[in-house]
C-alpha positions as CSV (number, residue, x, y, z in Angstrom):
1,M,107.1,113.8,85.9
2,V,103.5,115.3,84.9
3,P,101.0,112.2,83.9
4,A,100.1,112.0,80.2
5,P,97.1,113.9,79.2
6,H,95.4,110.9,77.9
7,E,95.9,109.0,81.3
8,V,94.2,112.0,83.1
9,P,91.5,113.7,81.0
10,D,90.9,117.4,81.0
11,G,87.6,118.7,82.7
12,L,87.4,116.2,85.7
13,G,89.2,118.7,88.1
14,F,92.1,116.6,88.6
15,N,95.5,118.4,89.6
16,T,98.2,116.3,87.9
17,R,101.1,118.3,89.4
18,L,102.4,116.0,92.0
19,R,105.4,113.9,91.9
20,T,105.1,110.6,90.3
21,S,107.4,108.0,88.2
22,A,104.4,106.4,86.4
23,W,106.8,103.5,84.9
24,E,107.5,102.3,88.3
25,A,103.5,102.1,89.5
26,R,101.9,99.7,87.3
27,V,99.0,97.6,88.4
28,G,97.6,95.3,85.4
29,S,97.0,97.6,82.8
30,H,96.6,100.9,85.4
31,T,99.0,103.3,86.1
32,V,98.8,104.6,90.1
33,R,99.1,108.1,90.2
34,S,99.2,110.6,93.4
35,L,96.6,113.2,92.4
36,K,94.3,115.7,93.8
37,R,91.0,116.6,93.3
38,D,88.6,119.1,94.8
39,G,91.3,119.5,97.7
40,E,91.5,115.7,98.3
41,R,94.5,113.9,97.6
42,G,94.8,110.3,97.2
43,L,96.3,107.4,94.7
44,W,94.3,106.8,91.8
45,L,94.1,103.8,89.2
46,C,94.5,105.9,85.8
47,R,94.2,104.1,82.1
48,A,93.9,105.8,78.9
49,G,90.5,106.3,77.7
50,A,89.0,105.7,81.3
51,I,88.2,107.7,84.0
52,P,90.6,107.6,86.9
53,R,89.5,105.4,90.0
54,P,90.5,105.9,93.7
55,L,92.7,103.3,95.1
56,L,93.2,104.8,98.4
57,M,92.6,108.6,99.6
58,G,95.4,110.5,101.8
59,R,98.2,112.5,101.4
60,Y,100.3,109.5,99.3
61,V,103.4,110.4,97.4
62,L,105.4,108.5,94.8
63,P,103.9,105.1,94.9
64,I,106.2,102.4,93.6
65,A,104.9,98.9,92.8
66,T,106.4,95.7,93.6
67,S,107.5,93.1,91.1
68,D,104.1,91.1,91.3
69,E,101.6,94.1,91.5
70,R,100.4,93.0,94.3
71,Q,101.8,95.9,96.6
72,I,102.7,99.6,96.4
73,V,105.1,101.3,98.7
74,A,104.8,105.3,98.9
75,G,105.4,107.8,101.4
76,H,102.9,109.1,103.4
77,T,102.5,112.4,105.7
78,E,99.4,114.0,107.8
79,G,101.6,117.5,107.8
80,T,102.3,120.1,105.1
81,G,105.4,122.3,104.4
82,R,108.9,121.8,105.3
83,A,108.2,120.7,109.0
84,S,105.9,117.4,108.1
85,V,107.1,114.2,108.7
86,N,106.9,111.3,106.3
87,S,106.5,107.9,106.9
88,I,106.7,104.9,104.5
89,V,103.8,102.3,104.3
90,I,102.8,99.4,102.0
91,I,99.4,99.4,100.7
92,D,97.7,95.9,99.3
93,T,96.4,96.5,95.8
94,A,93.6,94.0,96.1
95,S,92.3,95.0,99.8
96,H,93.8,98.4,100.0
97,R,94.8,97.6,103.4
98,V,97.5,99.9,104.6
99,R,100.7,98.3,106.5
100,E,103.2,100.1,108.8
101,T,106.8,99.6,108.2
102,D,110.1,100.1,110.2
103,V,111.5,102.8,108.3
104,P,111.9,105.5,110.9
105,E,110.0,108.9,110.2
106,A,111.8,111.7,108.7
107,N,111.0,115.3,107.2
108,R,111.7,113.9,103.6
109,C,111.3,109.9,103.4
110,V,110.3,108.8,100.1
111,P,110.5,105.6,97.8
112,V,113.0,105.8,95.5
113,A,112.8,102.8,93.1
114,F,112.5,99.1,93.0
115,V,115.7,97.3,92.9
116,A,114.6,93.8,91.0
117,G,118.3,92.4,92.3
118,H,117.4,92.7,96.1
119,D,113.3,92.2,95.3
120,A,113.1,95.7,97.7
121,V,112.1,99.3,97.6
122,L,114.9,101.6,97.8
123,I,114.1,104.4,100.3
124,R,115.7,107.6,101.3
125,R,115.6,109.2,104.4
126,S,116.9,113.0,105.1
127,R,115.8,116.3,107.3
128,H,114.9,119.4,106.2
129,Y,117.8,122.0,106.1
130,G,118.0,125.6,107.3
131,R,119.1,127.5,110.1
132,D,116.1,126.6,112.3
133,Q,116.8,123.0,112.9
134,S,114.4,122.8,115.8
135,D,111.6,120.9,113.9
136,A,114.3,118.7,111.9
137,V,113.5,114.8,111.8
138,G,116.0,112.3,109.9
139,P,119.7,111.9,109.6
140,E,122.1,114.9,109.0
141,K,123.0,113.0,105.7
142,P,120.9,111.4,103.4
143,E,120.3,107.7,104.5
144,Y,119.1,104.8,101.9
145,R,117.6,101.6,103.1
146,L,116.3,98.8,101.1
147,L,112.7,98.1,102.2
148,D,111.2,94.4,101.8
149,P,107.6,95.0,101.0
150,G,106.6,91.3,102.2
151,T,107.9,91.8,105.7
152,G,107.9,95.4,106.0
153,L,111.1,95.5,107.3
154,S,114.3,97.5,106.4
155,R,118.5,97.7,106.4
156,V,120.3,100.7,105.5
157,V,122.6,99.9,102.7
158,N,125.5,102.0,101.5
159,G,126.8,102.8,97.9
160,E,126.0,104.9,95.3
161,F,122.2,105.6,94.3
162,W,122.1,108.6,91.7
163,P,121.6,106.3,89.2
164,L,118.4,105.2,90.3
165,E,117.0,108.5,91.5
166,G,115.1,110.5,89.3
167,Q,114.3,108.1,86.7
168,S,111.4,109.1,84.0
169,R,112.1,105.7,82.4
170,P,113.8,102.4,83.6
171,L,117.7,102.8,83.1
172,Q,119.0,100.6,80.0
173,P,120.1,97.3,80.8
174,T,124.0,96.1,80.0
175,D,124.4,92.5,78.9
176,R,125.3,91.5,82.2
177,P,122.9,90.8,85.2
178,N,122.0,93.4,87.6
179,E,123.6,96.1,85.6
180,Y,122.8,99.3,83.9
181,W,124.3,101.9,81.7
182,A,124.0,105.4,83.6
183,A,125.6,109.0,83.0
184,R,126.9,111.7,85.3
185,S,128.4,115.2,85.1
186,D,131.0,116.6,87.2
187,H,130.0,119.5,89.4
188,D,131.5,122.1,87.2
189,E,129.7,120.5,84.0
190,T,132.5,120.3,81.9
191,Y,132.3,116.7,81.1
192,T,130.1,113.7,81.6
193,E,131.1,109.9,82.6
194,V,129.2,107.2,81.0
195,G,129.7,103.6,82.8
196,R,127.9,100.5,84.0
197,Y,126.0,100.5,87.4
198,N,125.5,97.7,89.4
199,A,122.2,97.6,90.9
200,K,122.7,94.8,93.2
201,S,126.5,96.2,94.8
202,F,125.2,99.8,94.0
203,I,128.6,100.3,92.6
204,F,129.0,102.7,89.5
205,T,132.0,101.8,87.2
206,P,132.9,104.6,84.6
207,T,134.0,103.2,81.2
208,M,134.1,106.5,79.0
209,T,134.3,110.3,79.6
210,I,132.7,113.0,77.0
211,P,134.2,116.4,77.2
212,N,132.6,119.3,76.8
213,V,129.1,118.3,77.1
214,T,126.6,117.5,80.2
215,F,123.6,114.8,80.1
216,R,122.1,112.4,82.4
217,S,121.3,108.8,82.3
218,M,117.6,109.5,81.0
219,E,119.1,111.4,77.7
220,M,121.1,108.8,76.6
221,W,120.8,105.2,74.9
222,V,123.5,102.7,74.3
223,A,123.7,101.1,71.0
224,E,126.4,98.4,71.6
225,A,126.0,96.6,68.5
226,E,126.2,99.6,66.3
227,G,129.3,100.8,68.8
228,W,127.7,104.3,69.3
229,L,126.3,106.3,72.5
230,Y,123.3,108.7,71.3
231,F,122.8,111.4,73.7
232,V,120.8,114.7,74.0
233,G,123.5,117.8,74.3
234,G,122.7,121.1,73.9
235,G,119.3,120.4,72.9
236,D,120.4,118.3,69.8
237,L,120.7,114.6,69.6
238,L,124.4,113.8,69.3
239,R,126.5,110.4,69.3
240,Y,130.0,109.4,70.6
241,P,131.7,106.0,69.7
242,I,131.8,103.6,72.4
243,A,135.4,103.2,73.7
244,E,135.2,101.6,77.1
245,N,138.1,102.2,79.9
246,T,139.1,105.3,77.9
247,D,139.2,108.9,79.5
248,G,138.9,111.9,76.9
249,R,139.0,114.6,79.4
């Protein structure tokens, strides 16, 4: 997502188009952004009404802060283009010291989200795709790992991870621990499934199906007390009665 203009003032030469997930990179009153200025990239501490100040210079992307805000997990690369190889590093927010991790390098190797139920950061690894695979680095199919920011050690995990990817805000929690509301559309975009996602077991359980409309988790809100699901479909704000364990197709 693009940083809000008030956090990165105009006229200072910052390129704010680099990928970031602002809500996951909070350190105190600041947001950690991946920015570019005068041809040089780095991580910057941004706050409304203040001039951004550098945290660490280099090609770092998608910073995610740990729950205690003492560390940041980020992707790092020295190269450019699709053949570049990314690694995952841990940055101490106080000393700015950079630590390596045991996550193997890959063409695409990026943090996805902080998973509170595991007190770890979810990492996604994959290679670039195309006819020429001579410079491909990484698994043939996307691999997911949970990284312990304290030790720098990771382990491969299996399950469904799409609810945690592409978040522009935190998922809405349900009334159960480590569980969140999530939505996904079918491949033909003829209906949307809404359900409960357990971020500890990485299992998605559909609870209702909404026909003839498509939307994502970031475009909905479940008002359980009112009995309504609110979502954006076709540019309109719509609502649908909550009816768990039903199929509306």
